[in-house]
Backbone as JSON, one array per atom type, in Angstrom:
{
  "sequence": "MFGQYIVRPIHTPATGTANLASASLSVTTSVQKGFRLVCAFISFSAAVSTETATVTIDSGTATAYDCIIKSWSLSSTSDAFYLPENDLILPEGFQIILACTNANTPAAIAYGTIVTESIGI",
  "N": [[0.84, -1.17, 0.0], [0.61, 2.14, -0.87], [0.39, 5.18, 0.33], [-2.88, 6.08, -0.25], [-3.26, 4.3, -2.25], [-3.37, 1.08, -3.73], [-0.74, -0.9, -4.64], [-0.44, -2.82, -7.42], [0.79, -5.72, -9.1], [2.13, -5.27, -12.34], [1.64, -7.16, -15.17], [4.04, -8.87, -17.21], [4.31, -7.23, -20.2], [2.38, -8.24, -23.05], [3.73, -8.78, -26.16], [4.28, -8.25, -29.69], [5.42, -8.56, -33.07], [5.07, -7.68, -36.5], [5.75, -7.89, -39.96], [4.04, -6.03, -42.01], [3.96, -6.17, -44.74], [3.94, -8.8, -45.37], [2.49, -10.24, -43.46], [-0.23, -10.27, -41.09], [-0.73, -8.54, -37.93], [-0.94, -10.03, -34.75], [-1.45, -10.12, -31.39], [-1.67, -11.69, -28.3], [-2.72, -11.78, -24.94], [-1.49, -13.73, -22.14], [-2.57, -14.29, -19.63], [-3.04, -15.78, -16.49], [-4.77, -15.48, -14.32], [-7.48, -13.42, -13.01], [-7.65, -10.12, -14.41], [-6.89, -6.64, -15.13], [-7.27, -4.59, -17.9], [-4.8, -2.41, -18.83], [-3.69, -0.84, -20.97], [-3.47, -0.82, -24.59], [-1.48, -0.86, -27.48], [-0.24, 0.04, -30.77], [2.65, 0.57, -32.61], [3.96, 1.83, -35.6], [6.46, 1.34, -38.11], [6.38, 2.97, -40.26], [4.06, 5.29, -41.7], [0.74, 4.05, -41.87], [-1.95, 3.19, -43.96], [-5.37, 2.56, -44.84], [-5.76, 0.14, -43.43], [-6.96, -1.99, -40.78], [-7.13, -1.9, -37.28], [-7.62, -3.68, -34.23], [-8.9, -4.16, -30.87], [-9.71, -6.83, -28.94], [-11.87, -8.64, -26.77], [-11.24, -11.82, -25.76], [-13.18, -14.45, -25.09], [-12.48, -16.97, -24.29], [-13.95, -19.16, -24.84], [-15.53, -19.52, -27.42], [-15.25, -17.98, -30.67], [-17.65, -16.75, -31.26], [-18.47, -15.63, -28.9], [-16.69, -13.65, -28.4], [-15.64, -10.16, -28.24], [-15.25, -7.15, -29.95], [-13.7, -4.36, -28.69], [-12.49, -2.03, -29.37], [-11.86, -0.4, -32.41], [-9.92, 0.67, -35.13], [-9.87, 2.5, -38.1], [-7.3, 2.82, -40.07], [-5.52, 5.63, -41.21], [-3.01, 7.14, -42.73], [-1.48, 6.67, -40.4], [0.74, 6.41, -37.65], [0.78, 5.47, -35.11], [-1.35, 3.71, -32.84], [-3.48, 3.82, -30.09], [-5.02, 2.48, -27.21], [-6.83, 3.19, -24.38], [-8.73, 2.15, -21.81], [-11.77, 3.76, -20.86], [-13.03, 3.27, -18.47], [-12.48, 1.01, -15.69], [-11.57, -2.08, -16.97], [-12.19, -5.09, -16.21], [-11.37, -8.45, -16.23], [-12.23, -11.89, -15.88], [-10.54, -14.97, -14.88], [-9.45, -16.99, -17.57], [-10.25, -15.4, -19.67], [-8.9, -13.34, -22.31], [-6.98, -10.76, -23.98], [-6.87, -9.6, -27.3], [-4.85, -8.04, -29.63], [-4.85, -6.71, -32.79], [-3.88, -6.22, -36.26], [-4.66, -5.64, -39.6], [-3.31, -6.68, -42.83], [-4.16, -6.13, -45.38], [-3.57, -4.49, -47.56], [-0.92, -4.8, -47.89], [1.16, -3.0, -46.64], [4.31, -1.25, -46.53], [5.55, -1.59, -43.84], [6.52, -2.14, -40.44], [4.79, -3.53, -37.76], [4.48, -3.0, -34.33], [3.22, -4.39, -31.58], [1.69, -3.98, -28.34], [0.37, -5.08, -25.25], [-0.74, -4.14, -22.12], [-1.32, -5.31, -18.9], [-2.83, -5.61, -15.61], [-2.55, -7.38, -12.64], [-5.28, -8.68, -10.79], [-6.05, -10.74, -9.3], [-8.44, -12.42, -9.29]],
  "CA": [[0.0, 0.0, 0.0], [1.37, 3.37, -0.98], [-0.62, 6.2, 0.57], [-4.21, 5.51, -0.35], [-3.31, 3.46, -3.43], [-2.85, -0.28, -3.64], [0.17, -1.16, -5.75], [-0.65, -4.16, -7.95], [1.83, -6.04, -10.08], [1.85, -5.2, -13.77], [2.15, -8.35, -15.85], [4.97, -8.62, -18.31], [3.45, -6.91, -21.35], [2.35, -9.13, -24.2], [4.23, -8.02, -27.31], [4.43, -8.97, -30.95], [5.87, -7.77, -34.21], [4.75, -8.26, -37.8], [6.03, -7.15, -41.17], [2.72, -5.98, -42.65], [4.08, -6.48, -46.17], [3.75, -10.23, -45.58], [1.67, -10.89, -42.43], [-0.98, -9.4, -40.19], [-0.27, -8.55, -36.54], [-1.84, -10.57, -33.74], [-0.82, -10.25, -30.08], [-2.65, -12.16, -27.33], [-2.23, -11.92, -23.57], [-1.49, -15.1, -21.63], [-2.75, -14.08, -18.2], [-3.63, -16.97, -15.88], [-5.8, -15.12, -13.33], [-8.2, -12.22, -13.36], [-6.77, -8.98, -14.67], [-7.44, -5.39, -15.63], [-6.55, -4.08, -19.07], [-4.26, -1.07, -18.59], [-3.69, -0.19, -22.28], [-2.98, -1.59, -25.74], [-1.07, 0.08, -28.52], [0.57, -0.41, -31.9], [3.5, 1.57, -33.26], [4.33, 1.4, -36.94], [7.74, 1.88, -38.56], [6.03, 3.96, -41.27], [2.61, 5.56, -41.67], [-0.07, 2.98, -42.45], [-3.28, 3.62, -44.38], [-6.34, 1.55, -45.32], [-5.73, -1.09, -42.66], [-7.82, -1.93, -39.6], [-6.56, -2.44, -36.05], [-8.68, -3.96, -33.26], [-8.65, -4.73, -29.55], [-10.83, -7.76, -28.76], [-11.94, -9.51, -25.59], [-11.35, -13.24, -26.1], [-13.94, -15.06, -23.99], [-11.91, -18.25, -23.89], [-14.85, -20.26, -25.21], [-15.63, -19.59, -28.88], [-15.21, -16.64, -31.24], [-19.0, -16.17, -31.23], [-18.62, -14.94, -27.63], [-15.67, -12.59, -28.31], [-16.2, -8.83, -28.45], [-14.32, -6.08, -30.31], [-13.96, -3.21, -27.83], [-11.93, -0.85, -30.04], [-11.47, -0.63, -33.79], [-9.42, 1.86, -35.81], [-9.63, 2.5, -39.55], [-6.05, 3.56, -40.1], [-5.33, 6.55, -42.33], [-1.74, 7.84, -42.5], [-1.3, 6.5, -38.96], [1.99, 5.8, -37.22], [0.54, 4.89, -33.79], [-2.74, 3.54, -32.41], [-3.41, 3.63, -28.64], [-6.3, 2.29, -26.55], [-6.85, 3.29, -22.93], [-10.14, 2.05, -21.42], [-12.31, 4.9, -20.11], [-13.35, 2.74, -17.15], [-11.78, -0.26, -15.43], [-12.0, -3.24, -17.74], [-11.73, -6.22, -15.4], [-11.74, -9.72, -16.85], [-11.94, -13.04, -15.02], [-9.67, -16.04, -15.36], [-9.91, -17.64, -18.8], [-10.4, -14.39, -20.71], [-7.65, -12.75, -22.79], [-7.11, -9.62, -24.88], [-6.18, -9.77, -28.58], [-4.57, -6.82, -30.38], [-4.6, -7.17, -34.16], [-3.86, -5.26, -37.36], [-4.71, -6.31, -40.89], [-2.3, -6.34, -43.84], [-4.89, -6.31, -46.64], [-2.95, -3.72, -48.64], [0.52, -5.08, -47.75], [1.96, -1.79, -46.5], [5.73, -1.43, -46.24], [5.72, -1.12, -42.46], [6.57, -3.13, -39.36], [3.87, -3.2, -36.67], [4.95, -3.42, -33.01], [2.04, -4.35, -30.71], [1.9, -4.2, -26.9], [-0.81, -5.08, -24.37], [-0.32, -4.05, -20.72], [-2.39, -5.71, -17.97], [-2.53, -5.53, -14.19], [-3.13, -8.5, -11.89], [-6.25, -8.36, -9.73], [-6.15, -11.95, -8.5], [-9.74, -13.07, -9.15]],
  "C": [[0.89, 1.23, 0.0], [0.38, 4.52, -0.83], [-1.99, 5.56, 0.55], [-4.36, 4.55, -1.54], [-2.73, 2.09, -3.16], [-1.97, -0.49, -4.86], [-0.02, -2.61, -6.17], [0.42, -4.46, -8.98], [1.31, -5.89, -11.52], [2.44, -6.47, -14.38], [3.19, -7.94, -16.87], [4.11, -8.36, -19.54], [3.52, -7.99, -22.41], [2.76, -8.29, -25.4], [4.31, -8.9, -28.54], [4.8, -8.02, -32.05], [5.45, -8.47, -35.5], [5.17, -7.32, -38.91], [4.74, -7.15, -41.98], [2.77, -6.21, -44.16], [3.8, -7.96, -46.43], [2.85, -10.92, -44.56], [0.9, -9.86, -41.62], [-0.4, -9.51, -38.78], [-1.34, -9.17, -35.66], [-1.04, -10.8, -32.46], [-1.92, -10.66, -29.1], [-2.01, -12.25, -25.96], [-2.22, -13.4, -23.2], [-1.59, -15.05, -20.1], [-3.51, -15.27, -17.61], [-4.74, -16.67, -14.88], [-6.53, -13.89, -13.81], [-7.26, -11.04, -13.53], [-7.57, -7.77, -15.14], [-6.6, -4.97, -16.83], [-6.1, -2.65, -18.76], [-4.28, -0.29, -19.91], [-3.22, -1.18, -23.34], [-2.6, -0.6, -26.82], [-0.23, -0.6, -29.59], [1.37, 0.78, -32.4], [3.94, 0.99, -34.59], [5.65, 2.05, -37.35], [7.55, 2.94, -39.64], [4.52, 4.17, -41.2], [1.86, 4.48, -42.44], [-1.45, 3.54, -42.79], [-4.08, 2.41, -44.85], [-6.17, 0.18, -44.69], [-6.64, -0.9, -41.45], [-7.09, -2.57, -38.42], [-7.71, -2.62, -35.05], [-8.11, -4.42, -31.92], [-9.91, -5.55, -29.24], [-10.73, -8.47, -27.42], [-12.17, -10.93, -26.09], [-11.98, -13.94, -24.9], [-13.36, -16.38, -23.5], [-12.82, -19.42, -24.22], [-14.89, -20.44, -26.72], [-15.67, -18.17, -29.42], [-16.58, -15.97, -31.26], [-19.23, -15.36, -29.95], [-17.58, -13.82, -27.44], [-16.3, -11.25, -28.66], [-15.09, -7.83, -28.81], [-14.67, -4.86, -29.48], [-13.37, -1.92, -28.39], [-11.53, -1.25, -31.45], [-11.03, 0.71, -34.39], [-9.38, 1.58, -37.31], [-8.43, 3.4, -39.75], [-5.92, 4.39, -41.38], [-4.11, 7.41, -42.04], [-1.39, 7.84, -41.02], [0.04, 5.87, -38.65], [1.88, 5.19, -35.83], [-0.96, 4.76, -33.56], [-2.69, 3.14, -30.94], [-4.81, 3.49, -28.08], [-6.11, 2.3, -25.05], [-8.31, 3.22, -22.51], [-10.57, 3.26, -20.58], [-12.64, 4.51, -18.67], [-12.55, 1.46, -16.94], [-12.4, -1.38, -16.26], [-11.4, -4.45, -17.06], [-12.27, -7.51, -16.01], [-11.36, -10.88, -15.94], [-10.97, -14.02, -15.67], [-10.28, -16.69, -16.61], [-10.11, -16.68, -19.96], [-9.01, -13.87, -21.1], [-8.0, -11.53, -23.63], [-6.3, -9.91, -26.14], [-6.05, -8.39, -29.24], [-4.17, -7.25, -31.78], [-4.57, -6.0, -35.14], [-3.81, -6.04, -38.67], [-3.51, -5.92, -41.76], [-2.9, -6.5, -45.23], [-4.23, -5.61, -47.81], [-1.43, -3.82, -48.62], [1.39, -3.82, -47.67], [3.42, -2.13, -46.16], [6.02, -0.87, -44.85], [5.8, -2.32, -41.53], [5.61, -2.64, -38.27], [4.41, -3.81, -35.38], [3.78, -3.27, -32.04], [2.38, -4.67, -29.27], [0.56, -4.14, -26.17], [-0.29, -5.1, -22.94], [-1.52, -4.39, -19.84], [-1.89, -5.61, -16.54], [-3.25, -6.68, -13.47], [-4.14, -8.0, -10.86], [-6.57, -9.59, -8.89], [-7.52, -12.54, -8.29], [-9.79, -14.32, -9.99]]
}
């Protein structure tokens, strides 16, 4: 406890890299217990246009139960950042997926990161 704040451990961020000229980006957390999504972001080595990036809640059951919580239509974009407006707390078995398409094979490298915080549920 620090003052009035509880210090919780930040998980090792989930990271991934993709050369969008040949592959799409997909980064998935691998959290074993309940967690809070702190943020998710993608940095590109060059501006990217006409691609789509998403942050999805993976229910751990089937894709029919998954939910896209943020989607960007990229237009001359070099960074995409998602910070939940409210606490997004997920129970054990759920994960977060950060993805970016490569439909137009842009000449850029995508670097994705998802940061979570342990809540122990």
